[in-house]
C-alpha positions as a Markdown table, in Angstrom:
| # | Residue | x | y | z |
|---|---|---|---|---|
| 1 | Met | 22.8 | -8.1 | -14.0 |
| 2 | Leu | 20.7 | -6.5 | -10.8 |
| 3 | His | 17.4 | -5.1 | -10.9 |
| 4 | Phe | 16.3 | -1.6 | -9.4 |
| 5 | Leu | 13.1 | -0.1 | -9.1 |
| 6 | Val | 13.2 | 3.8 | -9.0 |
| 7 | Asp | 10.3 | 5.8 | -7.9 |
| 8 | Asn | 12.2 | 9.7 | -8.0 |
| 9 | Glu | 10.2 | 11.1 | -10.0 |
| 10 | Tyr | 6.7 | 9.9 | -9.4 |
| 11 | Arg | 6.4 | 9.9 | -5.5 |
| 12 | Glu | 4.4 | 12.8 | -5.0 |
| 13 | Asn | 1.6 | 11.1 | -6.8 |
| 14 | Phe | 1.9 | 8.7 | -4.0 |
| 15 | Tyr | 1.6 | 10.9 | -0.8 |
| 16 | Pro | 1.5 | 10.6 | 1.9 |
| 17 | Phe | 2.3 | 6.9 | 1.6 |
| 18 | Ser | 5.8 | 7.4 | -0.2 |
| 19 | Leu | 6.8 | 10.6 | 2.7 |
| 20 | Thr | 8.4 | 7.5 | 5.1 |
| 21 | Arg | 9.3 | 4.9 | 2.5 |
| 22 | Ser | 9.8 | 4.4 | -1.3 |
| 23 | Ile | 6.4 | 3.5 | -3.1 |
| 24 | Val | 7.8 | 0.2 | -3.9 |
| 25 | Glu | 6.7 | -0.9 | -0.3 |
| 26 | Val | 3.1 | 0.1 | -1.2 |
| 27 | Arg | 1.1 | -3.3 | -0.5 |
| 28 | Leu | -2.4 | -3.5 | -2.5 |
| 29 | Gly | -3.6 | -7.3 | -2.8 |
| 30 | Ile | -1.5 | -10.3 | -1.5 |
| 31 | Phe | 2.1 | -8.4 | -2.6 |
| 32 | Ser | 3.7 | -5.0 | -2.0 |
| 33 | Ile | 5.0 | -3.6 | -5.5 |
| 34 | Ile | 8.3 | -5.1 | -4.9 |
| 35 | Glu | 7.6 | -8.1 | -4.0 |
| 36 | Arg | 5.3 | -8.3 | -7.2 |
| 37 | Trp | 8.1 | -8.0 | -9.1 |
| 38 | Glu | 11.1 | -9.9 | -8.0 |
| 39 | Asn | 7.8 | -12.8 | -8.6 |
| 40 | Tyr | 7.9 | -11.8 | -12.1 |
| 41 | Leu | 11.6 | -11.4 | -12.4 |
| 42 | Gly | 12.5 | -14.6 | -10.6 |
| 43 | Asn | 15.1 | -12.4 | -8.3 |
| 44 | Lys | 16.1 | -10.1 | -5.4 |
| 45 | Val | 15.5 | -6.3 | -6.8 |
| 46 | Gly | 16.8 | -2.9 | -5.3 |
| 47 | Ile | 15.3 | 0.3 | -4.6 |
| 48 | Tyr | 16.4 | 3.3 | -6.3 |
| 49 | Thr | 14.5 | 6.8 | -4.2 |
| 50 | Val | 15.5 | 10.3 | -3.0 |
| 51 | Pro | 18.4 | 10.9 | -0.8 |
| 52 | Tyr | 16.4 | 10.9 | 2.9 |
| 53 | Leu | 15.1 | 7.4 | 1.9 |
| 54 | Gln | 18.0 | 5.6 | 0.0 |
| 55 | Asn | 18.9 | 4.9 | 4.3 |
| 56 | Leu | 16.3 | 3.2 | 4.5 |
| 57 | Tyr | 17.3 | 1.2 | 1.1 |
| 58 | Pro | 21.9 | 0.6 | 1.8 |
| 59 | Glu | 21.5 | -1.8 | -1.2 |
| 60 | Leu | 22.5 | 0.9 | -3.4 |
| 61 | Glu | 25.2 | 1.3 | -1.1 |
| 62 | Val | 27.8 | -2.1 | -1.3 |
| 63 | Ile | 26.8 | -2.8 | -5.6 |
| 64 | Asp | 29.7 | -2.2 | -7.7 |
| 65 | Lys | 28.1 | 1.0 | -9.7 |
| 66 | Ser | 29.8 | -0.2 | -12.8 |
| 67 | Asp | 27.3 | -3.4 | -12.6 |
| 68 | Thr | 24.7 | -3.4 | -15.6 |
| 69 | Ile | 21.6 | -2.8 | -13.7 |
| 70 | Leu | 17.9 | -2.9 | -15.7 |
| 71 | Phe | 16.5 | 0.3 | -14.2 |
| 72 | Ile | 12.5 | 0.0 | -13.6 |
| 73 | Asn | 9.8 | 2.5 | -13.5 |
| 74 | Ala | 8.8 | 2.0 | -9.9 |
| 75 | Thr | 5.1 | 2.2 | -11.2 |
| 76 | Cys | 4.5 | 0.3 | -13.5 |
| 77 | Ile | 2.8 | -3.2 | -13.2 |
| 78 | Pro | 4.6 | -5.7 | -14.1 |
| 79 | Ser | 3.3 | -8.6 | -16.8 |
| 80 | Lys | 4.4 | -11.3 | -18.7 |
| 81 | Ala | 4.5 | -9.4 | -22.3 |
| 82 | Leu | 6.8 | -7.0 | -19.7 |
| 83 | Ile | 9.3 | -9.2 | -18.8 |
| 84 | Leu | 10.0 | -11.2 | -22.4 |
| 85 | Glu | 10.7 | -6.7 | -23.5 |
| 86 | Leu | 12.2 | -6.3 | -20.3 |
| 87 | Asn | 15.0 | -9.4 | -21.1 |
| 88 | Asn | 14.9 | -8.3 | -24.5 |
| 89 | Leu | 17.3 | -5.0 | -23.5 |
| 90 | Lys | 20.9 | -4.8 | -24.1 |
| 91 | Arg | 23.1 | -2.1 | -22.6 |
| 92 | Ser | 22.8 | 1.7 | -23.0 |
| 93 | Glu | 18.5 | 0.6 | -24.3 |
| 94 | Lys | 15.5 | 1.8 | -22.9 |
| 95 | Leu | 11.4 | 0.7 | -23.0 |
| 96 | Ile | 9.3 | 3.9 | -23.4 |
| 97 | Thr | 6.0 | 4.0 | -24.4 |
| 98 | Ser | 4.6 | 5.6 | -27.8 |
| 99 | Thr | 3.4 | 8.7 | -25.6 |
| 100 | Gly | 6.8 | 8.9 | -23.9 |
| 101 | Glu | 6.3 | 7.6 | -20.3 |
| 102 | Trp | 9.4 | 5.7 | -19.2 |
| 103 | Ile | 9.7 | 2.3 | -18.4 |
| 104 | Ala | 12.9 | 1.0 | -17.9 |
| 105 | Thr | 16.7 | 1.4 | -19.1 |
| 106 | Leu | 19.2 | -0.8 | -18.8 |
| 107 | Thr | 22.9 | 0.2 | -18.2 |
| 108 | Asp | 25.3 | 1.3 | -15.3 |
| 109 | Phe | 24.9 | 3.8 | -12.2 |
| 110 | Ala | 26.7 | 6.6 | -13.4 |
| 111 | Thr | 24.7 | 6.6 | -16.8 |
| 112 | Phe | 21.6 | 6.4 | -15.3 |
| 113 | Gln | 22.9 | 9.6 | -13.1 |
| 114 | Asn | 23.4 | 11.7 | -16.3 |
| 115 | Pro | 20.4 | 12.7 | -17.7 |
| 116 | Ala | 22.1 | 14.2 | -20.5 |
| 117 | Val | 23.1 | 11.1 | -21.9 |
| 118 | Asn | 21.4 | 10.0 | -25.4 |
| 119 | His | 20.1 | 6.8 | -25.3 |
| 120 | Leu | 20.9 | 5.9 | -28.9 |
| 121 | Asn | 18.5 | 3.3 | -29.1 |
| 122 | Thr | 14.6 | 3.4 | -28.1 |
| 123 | His | 12.1 | 0.3 | -28.1 |
| 124 | Ile | 8.7 | 1.4 | -27.9 |
| 125 | Phe | 6.3 | -1.0 | -25.6 |
| 126 | Asn | 2.3 | 0.1 | -25.4 |
| 127 | Glu | 1.1 | -3.1 | -23.6 |
| 128 | Val | 1.8 | -2.2 | -20.3 |
| 129 | Asp | -0.2 | -0.8 | -17.6 |
| 130 | Phe | 0.8 | 2.1 | -14.7 |
| 131 | Phe | -0.4 | 2.7 | -11.1 |
| 132 | Ser | -1.2 | 7.0 | -11.4 |
| 133 | Asn | -1.5 | 7.8 | -8.6 |
| 134 | Ala | -2.7 | 6.6 | -4.8 |
| 135 | Ile | -6.1 | 6.9 | -5.8 |
| 136 | Asp | -5.7 | 4.9 | -9.2 |
| 137 | Leu | -4.9 | 1.6 | -6.2 |
| 138 | Leu | -8.2 | 1.4 | -5.4 |
| 139 | Thr | -9.1 | 2.0 | -8.9 |
| 140 | Lys | -7.5 | -1.3 | -10.2 |
| 141 | His | -7.3 | -3.6 | -6.9 |
| 142 | Ala | -9.8 | -5.8 | -8.0 |
| 143 | Thr | -7.4 | -7.0 | -11.1 |
| 144 | Ile | -4.5 | -7.1 | -8.5 |
| 145 | Ile | -5.9 | -9.3 | -6.2 |
| 146 | Gln | -6.7 | -11.4 | -9.1 |
| 147 | Ser | -3.4 | -12.1 | -10.5 |
| 148 | Asp | -2.3 | -11.9 | -7.4 |
| 149 | Phe | -4.1 | -14.8 | -6.7 |
| 150 | Leu | -3.1 | -16.8 | -10.0 |
| 151 | Ile | 0.7 | -16.4 | -9.1 |
| 152 | Cys | 0.8 | -17.0 | -4.8 |
| 153 | Thr | -1.4 | -20.4 | -5.5 |
| 154 | Lys | -0.7 | -21.7 | -8.7 |
| 155 | Asp | 0.0 | -26.0 | -8.3 |
| 156 | Arg | -0.3 | -25.3 | -4.4 |
| 157 | Phe | -3.1 | -26.8 | -2.4 |
| 158 | Ser | -5.2 | -25.0 | 0.1 |
| 159 | Gln | -5.4 | -26.4 | 3.6 |
| 160 | His | -9.0 | -27.7 | 3.9 |
| 161 | Val | -11.2 | -26.0 | 6.5 |
| 162 | Asp | -13.6 | -27.6 | 9.3 |
| 163 | Ser | -17.1 | -27.8 | 8.8 |
| 164 | Ser | -18.1 | -24.9 | 10.8 |
| 165 | Asn | -17.3 | -22.6 | 8.1 |
| 166 | Asn | -20.0 | -21.8 | 4.9 |
| 167 | Leu | -17.3 | -21.2 | 2.3 |
| 168 | Ile | -18.9 | -20.4 | -1.7 |
| 169 | Cys | -16.9 | -20.8 | -4.3 |
| 170 | Pro | -14.0 | -23.0 | -2.8 |
| 171 | Glu | -12.9 | -23.3 | -5.8 |
| 172 | Asn | -11.6 | -19.5 | -5.9 |
| 173 | Ile | -10.6 | -19.9 | -1.6 |
| 174 | Phe | -7.0 | -20.5 | -0.5 |
| 175 | Ile | -5.8 | -20.9 | 2.6 |
| 176 | Glu | -2.0 | -21.0 | 3.6 |
| 177 | Asp | -1.2 | -23.0 | 6.3 |
| 178 | Gly | -1.2 | -22.1 | 10.2 |
| 179 | Ala | -4.4 | -19.9 | 10.0 |
| 180 | Thr | -6.9 | -20.3 | 12.3 |
| 181 | Ile | -10.7 | -20.2 | 10.3 |
| 182 | Ser | -14.3 | -21.4 | 12.3 |
| 183 | Cys | -17.9 | -20.4 | 12.1 |
| 184 | Thr | -17.3 | -17.8 | 9.0 |
| 185 | Asn | -19.1 | -17.0 | 5.8 |
| 186 | Leu | -16.3 | -16.8 | 2.9 |
| 187 | Asn | -18.1 | -16.0 | -0.3 |
| 188 | Ala | -15.9 | -16.0 | -3.5 |
| 189 | Ser | -18.4 | -15.5 | -6.2 |
| 190 | Glu | -17.4 | -12.3 | -7.2 |
| 191 | Gly | -13.2 | -12.6 | -6.4 |
| 192 | Pro | -10.8 | -14.7 | -4.9 |
| 193 | Ile | -10.3 | -15.1 | -1.4 |
| 194 | Tyr | -6.3 | -15.3 | -0.1 |
| 195 | Ile | -6.2 | -16.1 | 3.6 |
| 196 | Gly | -2.2 | -15.8 | 4.4 |
| 197 | Lys | -0.1 | -17.6 | 6.9 |
| 198 | Glu | -1.4 | -17.7 | 10.3 |
| 199 | Ala | -4.2 | -15.6 | 9.8 |
| 200 | Val | -7.0 | -15.6 | 12.6 |
| 201 | Ile | -10.7 | -15.7 | 10.9 |
| 202 | Met | -13.2 | -15.2 | 14.8 |
| 203 | Glu | -16.8 | -16.5 | 14.5 |
| 204 | Gly | -19.3 | -15.0 | 13.0 |
| 205 | Val | -16.6 | -13.1 | 10.4 |
| 206 | Ser | -18.6 | -12.7 | 6.9 |
| 207 | Ile | -16.4 | -11.8 | 3.8 |
| 208 | Arg | -17.6 | -11.5 | -0.1 |
| 209 | Gly | -13.8 | -11.3 | -2.1 |
| 210 | Pro | -12.4 | -9.9 | -3.6 |
| 211 | Phe | -10.6 | -10.4 | -0.8 |
| 212 | Val | -7.0 | -10.4 | 1.0 |
| 213 | Leu | -5.8 | -11.4 | 4.9 |
| 214 | Gly | -2.0 | -11.3 | 4.9 |
| 215 | His | 0.5 | -12.9 | 7.4 |
| 216 | Lys | -0.9 | -13.2 | 11.2 |
| 217 | Gly | -3.4 | -10.5 | 10.5 |
| 218 | Val | -6.2 | -11.3 | 12.4 |
| 219 | Val | -10.3 | -10.2 | 11.7 |
| 220 | Lys | -12.1 | -10.3 | 15.5 |
| 221 | Met | -15.9 | -11.2 | 15.3 |
| 222 | Asn | -18.5 | -10.5 | 13.5 |
| 223 | Thr | -16.7 | -8.3 | 10.9 |
| 224 | Ser | -17.9 | -7.5 | 7.5 |
| 225 | Ile | -16.2 | -7.4 | 4.6 |
| 226 | Tyr | -17.0 | -6.6 | 1.1 |
| 227 | Gly | -14.1 | -7.2 | -1.6 |
| 228 | Pro | -12.0 | -5.2 | -3.4 |
| 229 | Ser | -10.1 | -5.1 | 0.3 |
| 230 | Ser | -6.8 | -5.8 | 1.3 |
| 231 | Val | -5.8 | -6.7 | 4.9 |
| 232 | Gly | -2.3 | -6.5 | 5.4 |
| 233 | Pro | 0.1 | -8.1 | 7.4 |
| 234 | Phe | -0.2 | -7.8 | 11.4 |
| 235 | Cys | -3.0 | -5.8 | 10.5 |
| 236 | Leu | -6.5 | -6.2 | 13.0 |
| 237 | Met | -9.4 | -5.8 | 11.9 |
| 238 | Gly | -12.9 | -4.9 | 12.9 |
| 239 | Gly | -16.2 | -3.8 | 12.7 |
| 240 | Glu | -17.6 | -3.0 | 8.4 |
| 241 | Val | -15.1 | -2.8 | 5.5 |
| 242 | Lys | -15.7 | -2.1 | 2.1 |
| 243 | Asn | -13.2 | -1.5 | -0.8 |
| 244 | Ser | -10.3 | -0.5 | 1.1 |
| 245 | Ile | -6.4 | -1.2 | 1.1 |
| 246 | Ile | -4.6 | -1.6 | 5.2 |
| 247 | Met | -0.7 | -2.3 | 3.9 |
| 248 | Gly | 0.5 | -3.7 | 7.8 |
| 249 | Tyr | 1.1 | -3.4 | 10.4 |
| 250 | Ser | -2.0 | -1.3 | 11.3 |
| 251 | Asn | -5.6 | -1.3 | 13.7 |
| 252 | Lys | -9.1 | -1.5 | 13.1 |
| 253 | Gly | -10.3 | -3.4 | 15.9 |
| 254 | His | -13.1 | -2.3 | 16.6 |
| 255 | Glu | -17.0 | -1.1 | 15.6 |
| 256 | Gly | -16.8 | 1.5 | 12.7 |
| 257 | Tyr | -17.2 | 2.3 | 9.0 |
| 258 | Leu | -14.1 | 1.7 | 6.7 |
| 259 | Gly | -15.1 | 2.5 | 3.3 |
| 260 | Asp | -12.5 | 3.7 | -0.3 |
| 261 | Ser | -10.2 | 3.9 | 1.7 |
| 262 | Ile | -6.0 | 3.2 | 2.1 |
| 263 | Ile | -4.2 | 3.4 | 5.5 |
| 264 | Gly | -0.6 | 3.0 | 5.9 |
| 265 | Tyr | 1.9 | 1.3 | 8.0 |
| 266 | Trp | 1.6 | 1.6 | 11.6 |
| 267 | Cys | -1.7 | 3.5 | 11.8 |
| 268 | Asn | -4.8 | 3.1 | 14.8 |
| 269 | Leu | -8.4 | 4.2 | 14.7 |
| 270 | Gly | -10.3 | 4.6 | 17.6 |
| 271 | Ala | -13.5 | 2.2 | 18.7 |
| 272 | Gly | -16.4 | 3.2 | 16.3 |
| 273 | Thr | -14.9 | 6.2 | 14.5 |
| 274 | Cys | -16.2 | 5.9 | 10.7 |
| 275 | Asn | -15.3 | 7.8 | 7.7 |
| 276 | Ser | -17.8 | 9.3 | 4.7 |
| 277 | Asn | -17.4 | 8.0 | 1.1 |
| 278 | Ile | -20.4 | 9.6 | -0.5 |
| 279 | Lys | -21.1 | 13.3 | 0.1 |
| 280 | Asn | -25.0 | 13.7 | 1.5 |
| 281 | Thr | -25.6 | 15.7 | -2.2 |
| 282 | Ala | -24.1 | 12.9 | -3.9 |
| 283 | Gly | -22.3 | 15.2 | -5.9 |
| 284 | Pro | -18.7 | 15.4 | -7.0 |
| 285 | Ile | -15.6 | 14.8 | -4.3 |
| 286 | Gln | -12.4 | 17.5 | -3.6 |
| 287 | Met | -10.0 | 16.2 | -2.1 |
| 288 | Trp | -6.3 | 17.7 | -1.0 |
| 289 | Asn | -3.4 | 16.4 | -3.2 |
| 290 | Glu | -0.7 | 17.2 | -0.9 |
| 291 | Gly | 2.5 | 16.7 | -4.5 |
| 292 | Lys | 0.5 | 19.2 | -6.2 |
| 293 | Gln | -1.0 | 21.6 | -2.9 |
| 294 | Ile | -4.5 | 21.6 | -4.9 |
| 295 | Trp | -7.9 | 20.6 | -4.7 |
| 296 | Glu | -8.9 | 18.2 | -6.8 |
| 297 | Thr | -12.6 | 16.7 | -8.1 |
| 298 | Ile | -11.5 | 13.1 | -7.8 |
| 299 | Gly | -15.0 | 11.6 | -8.7 |
| 300 | Gln | -18.0 | 10.3 | -6.6 |
| 301 | Lys | -16.9 | 7.9 | -3.8 |
| 302 | Met | -13.5 | 8.5 | -1.9 |
| 303 | Gly | -13.0 | 7.5 | 1.9 |
| 304 | Met | -9.7 | 8.7 | 3.2 |
| 305 | Leu | -5.9 | 8.1 | 2.4 |
| 306 | Val | -4.3 | 8.2 | 5.8 |
| 307 | Gly | -0.4 | 7.7 | 6.2 |
| 308 | Asp | 2.4 | 5.5 | 8.2 |
| 309 | Tyr | 1.7 | 6.0 | 11.7 |
| 310 | Thr | -0.9 | 8.0 | 12.3 |
| 311 | Arg | -3.3 | 7.1 | 14.8 |
| 312 | Phe | -7.6 | 8.1 | 15.6 |
| 313 | Ala | -9.4 | 8.5 | 18.6 |
| 314 | Ile | -12.0 | 6.7 | 19.3 |
| 315 | His | -15.5 | 7.8 | 17.7 |
| 316 | Ser | -13.8 | 10.0 | 15.2 |
| 317 | Ser | -16.0 | 10.8 | 12.8 |
| 318 | Ile | -13.8 | 11.6 | 9.1 |
| 319 | Asn | -15.5 | 13.3 | 6.1 |
| 320 | Thr | -15.5 | 12.8 | 2.9 |
| 321 | Gly | -12.5 | 13.0 | 1.0 |
| 322 | Ser | -10.4 | 13.5 | 3.7 |
| 323 | Tyr | -6.3 | 14.0 | 2.6 |
| 324 | Ile | -4.5 | 13.0 | 6.2 |
| 325 | Gly | -0.9 | 13.4 | 6.2 |
| 326 | Val | 2.2 | 11.3 | 8.6 |
| 327 | Cys | 2.5 | 10.7 | 12.2 |
| 328 | Ala | -0.4 | 12.7 | 13.2 |
| 329 | Asn | -2.1 | 11.9 | 16.6 |
| 330 | Ile | -5.8 | 13.2 | 15.8 |
| 331 | Phe | -9.1 | 13.9 | 17.7 |
| 332 | Gly | -12.4 | 16.7 | 17.8 |
| 333 | Asn | -15.4 | 17.1 | 18.3 |
| 334 | Gly | -17.2 | 16.7 | 15.0 |
| 335 | Leu | -16.4 | 16.4 | 11.0 |
| 336 | Leu | -12.7 | 16.0 | 11.2 |
| 337 | Pro | -11.3 | 19.0 | 8.7 |
| 338 | Lys | -10.7 | 17.7 | 4.8 |
| 339 | Asn | -6.6 | 17.9 | 5.0 |
| 340 | Ile | -4.4 | 17.0 | 8.3 |
| 341 | Pro | -1.0 | 18.1 | 7.7 |
| 342 | Asn | 1.9 | 15.7 | 9.0 |
| 343 | Phe | 2.8 | 15.8 | 12.6 |
| 344 | Thr | -1.1 | 16.9 | 13.4 |
| 345 | Trp | -1.6 | 17.5 | 17.5 |
| 346 | Gly | -6.0 | 17.0 | 17.4 |
| 347 | Ile | -7.0 | 19.5 | 14.4 |
| 348 | Lys | -3.6 | 21.2 | 14.3 |
| 349 | Pro | -0.2 | 20.7 | 13.6 |
| 350 | Gly | 1.8 | 20.8 | 16.9 |
| 351 | Tyr | 3.1 | 16.9 | 17.8 |
| 352 | Arg | 5.5 | 18.0 | 19.7 |
| 353 | Phe | 8.7 | 16.1 | 18.5 |
| 354 | Glu | 10.5 | 14.9 | 21.5 |
| 355 | Glu | 7.2 | 12.2 | 21.9 |
| 356 | Ile | 6.9 | 10.7 | 18.5 |
| 357 | Phe | 9.1 | 8.4 | 18.9 |
| 358 | Glu | 8.3 | 7.6 | 22.0 |
| 359 | Asp | 4.7 | 7.3 | 20.7 |
| 360 | Ile | 5.6 | 5.4 | 18.2 |
| 361 | Asn | 7.6 | 3.2 | 19.6 |
| 362 | Asn | 4.8 | 2.2 | 22.4 |
| 363 | Trp | 2.4 | 1.1 | 19.5 |
| 364 | Lys | 5.5 | -0.9 | 17.6 |
| 365 | Lys | 5.9 | -2.7 | 20.8 |
| 366 | Leu | 2.7 | -4.0 | 20.9 |
| 367 | Lys | 3.8 | -6.4 | 17.9 |
| 368 | Gly | 7.0 | -7.1 | 19.4 |
| 369 | Ile | 8.8 | -4.2 | 16.8 |
| 370 | Ile | 11.4 | -1.5 | 18.0 |
| 371 | Ile | 11.4 | 2.0 | 16.0 |
| 372 | Ser | 14.8 | 1.7 | 13.6 |
| 373 | Glu | 17.6 | 4.4 | 13.5 |
| 374 | Glu | 16.3 | 4.7 | 10.2 |
| 375 | Glu | 13.2 | 5.5 | 10.6 |
| 376 | Lys | 14.1 | 7.8 | 13.2 |
| 377 | Lys | 16.0 | 10.3 | 10.4 |
| 378 | Val | 12.9 | 10.2 | 8.0 |
| 379 | Leu | 10.8 | 11.4 | 10.5 |
| 380 | Thr | 13.0 | 13.4 | 11.1 |
| 381 | Tyr | 13.4 | 14.8 | 7.7 |
| 382 | Leu | 10.3 | 15.1 | 7.7 |
| 383 | His | 9.3 | 17.3 | 11.0 |
| 384 | Lys | 12.2 | 19.1 | 9.6 |
| 385 | Gln | 10.2 | 20.5 | 6.9 |
| 386 | Ser | 7.5 | 21.1 | 8.7 |
| 387 | Val | 8.0 | 23.9 | 11.1 |
C-alpha cells in the first residue's frame, strides 16, 4: 500500500508558504509535515497537490494508478491513535470527523480523482487535530516541538558539550553529533532544546526552550532566542528572536528583532531589520488573508508571514501583522505596508522577471545549491498570475 499526503483543498489557508511548494514541506519543530508523517508511518510518503506544483513531486507520475493508495489530509497532525485508525481502513473506506472534516481515504488513484464516487463505508474518528491555517502553526508550535523531541531522541544519547556551556535541565537538551557549542546558556526548563547535526552555536548565545536548530544551522555570537522557536536547516540567526518559525535556508544574521513570525525558505533579513508584533494601542491586529482576499482580525500579537525567496534591505521596519508574498525584494523608508504582494520591488509590484532567477540563484550559490528547472516553472506560473 502507498501513502500520499493531499493538500489541494487546503492550500489557500497556508499562503504564502503553499504558493511555491506543497504545504507538506512546511517545517516547524524538528520535522517538516511530510517528515513527521514518514516517522509515524515508517515509510516514504508521496505528495498529491495542484497541477502547477506537482512537477516538484514526480513520484505521482511513476506509480501504478491501480495500486491501493491511502490518501491523507496533509493538514492532519499524526498521532499513534490516528495511525492505528488509518491502518484499520479497508479499500473504498474513508475516515472523517463527526463534523465532516476529511481525514483519509483508502482507494486507487482513479477513484480518488472522481468526487462522484460514493464511499459506502465511512468511519468517524474525532481524536485528531489539524493545522487550520498558517497562523495556527504558531499556536501549536510548542506542542509540536515537544512531540518531535520525544520521537527524535527516544533510546538515543545526546552528544556531550564542554564545561564552558551552562545547561539548565540538561535532560531536556539533545545535541546531535558534529554540533559545535561553546560558552552558551541553554535553558530547557520551559521546554526541550534540540540541536541538529553539524549545527554551530557561537559564544555568548542565550536560548530558552522550546527550541530547535536544524542541520548545519548557525546561531551567531550574543544572539538571544526565546521559545517556542524553530530554526530550520542551513539557516543563520542573529539578534533577538521570539516565538518564530524559520523554515530553512534563510538568514537573519544580524541585530534586529523577529517575533511571532513565520519565515519561509530562502529569505534574507538585512542588518537591523525589525518587526512589530503588538500595536502601540495593544489593540486587535488586522492581517491580510491572501486566500480569502480580505482583512481579518487575528488577535493581539502577530508579527509577519513571509513567503519563499523574499529579501529585506537593511533597517527595514515591518508593521504589526504583515502579510508578505513570495519573491519580493523589499526596501523603503518608514514602516513598510502591511500587505506586500508577490514579486514586489521596493514596496510596489514590478520585480523584473528576467532578474528573478538570477537573483535567487545568487543566494542559492552561497549555500552550494542552484535553482532547479521545476522551481523556475513554479515561479513563472505565479508571475503570470500576478501581471
